[in-house]
C-alpha positions in Angstrom: -63.8 -86.1 79.9 -62.5 -82.6 80.0 -65.3 -80.6 78.9 -65.4 -76.5 78.3 -67.6 -76.0 81.2 -65.6 -78.3 83.4 -62.4 -76.2 82.6 -64.4 -73.1 83.6 -65.3 -74.6 86.9 -61.6 -75.1 87.4 -60.8 -71.5 86.6 -63.5 -70.2 88.8 -62.2 -72.0 91.7 -58.5 -71.3 91.5 -56.6 -69.9 94.4 -56.8 -65.7 93.9 -53.2 -65.6 94.1 -52.2 -68.0 91.3 -50.7 -66.9 88.3 -53.6 -67.8 85.8 -56.2 -65.7 88.3 -54.0 -62.9 88.3 -54.0 -63.1 84.4 -57.9 -63.1 84.4 -58.0 -60.0 86.7 -57.9 -61.3 90.1 -56.1 -59.2 92.6 -54.3 -61.8 94.0 -55.3 -61.3 97.7 -57.1 -64.0 99.6 -59.8 -62.9 102.2 -57.4 -63.6 105.0 -54.8 -61.4 103.6 -57.1 -58.4 103.6 -58.3 -59.6 107.3 -54.9 -59.4 108.2 -54.2 -56.0 106.7 -57.6 -54.7 108.3 -56.4 -56.0 111.8 -53.2 -54.1 110.9 -54.8 -51.0 110.6 -57.1 -51.4 113.3 -54.1 -52.1 115.9 -52.1 -49.5 114.6 -54.3 -46.6 113.5 -52.6 -46.8 109.8 -53.6 -48.6 106.9 -51.2 -51.4 105.8 -48.6 -50.3 103.2 -49.6 -52.8 100.7 -53.4 -52.7 101.2 -55.1 -53.2 97.8 -56.1 -49.9 96.3 -59.5 -49.1 94.7 -58.9 -50.2 91.3 -62.2 -48.9 90.1 -60.9 -45.2 89.3 -61.6 -43.8 85.9 -58.5 -44.5 83.5 -58.5 -41.9 80.8 -56.8 -44.1 78.4 -59.1 -47.0 78.5 -62.0 -44.4 78.3 -60.8 -43.3 75.3 -60.1 -46.4 73.5 -64.0 -47.9 74.7 -65.5 -44.5 73.1 -63.3 -45.3 70.2 -64.4 -49.0 69.8 -68.1 -48.2 70.4 -67.8 -45.4 67.7 -66.5 -48.0 65.3 -69.1 -50.6 66.2 -71.8 -47.8 65.7 -70.3 -47.0 62.2 -70.4 -50.7 61.2 -73.6 -51.2 62.3 -75.1 -48.3 60.3 -73.0 -49.6 57.5 -74.5 -52.9 57.7 -78.2 -51.7 58.0 -77.8 -49.5 54.6 -76.6 -52.8 53.1 -72.9 -51.7 52.5 -71.7 -54.3 54.2 -73.2 -57.9 53.7 
């Protein structure tokens, strides 16, 4: 029987370079890929051109969308608390 839990286990254990994992936010690099790029950098003195960039940078559009969504959620919660929305 295929349960939601089992589907979740299957998805969590997919290889990082498969299409589903990439759609879920995986960078697509395996540990071996990154290790080889590190070895390239150690032997040549320059970082590999395809080395993954740090994706934790601040995206202004995303930050603006998050602020807007939080403001809408606060306004909705205020309306619920005031009895305007049931």
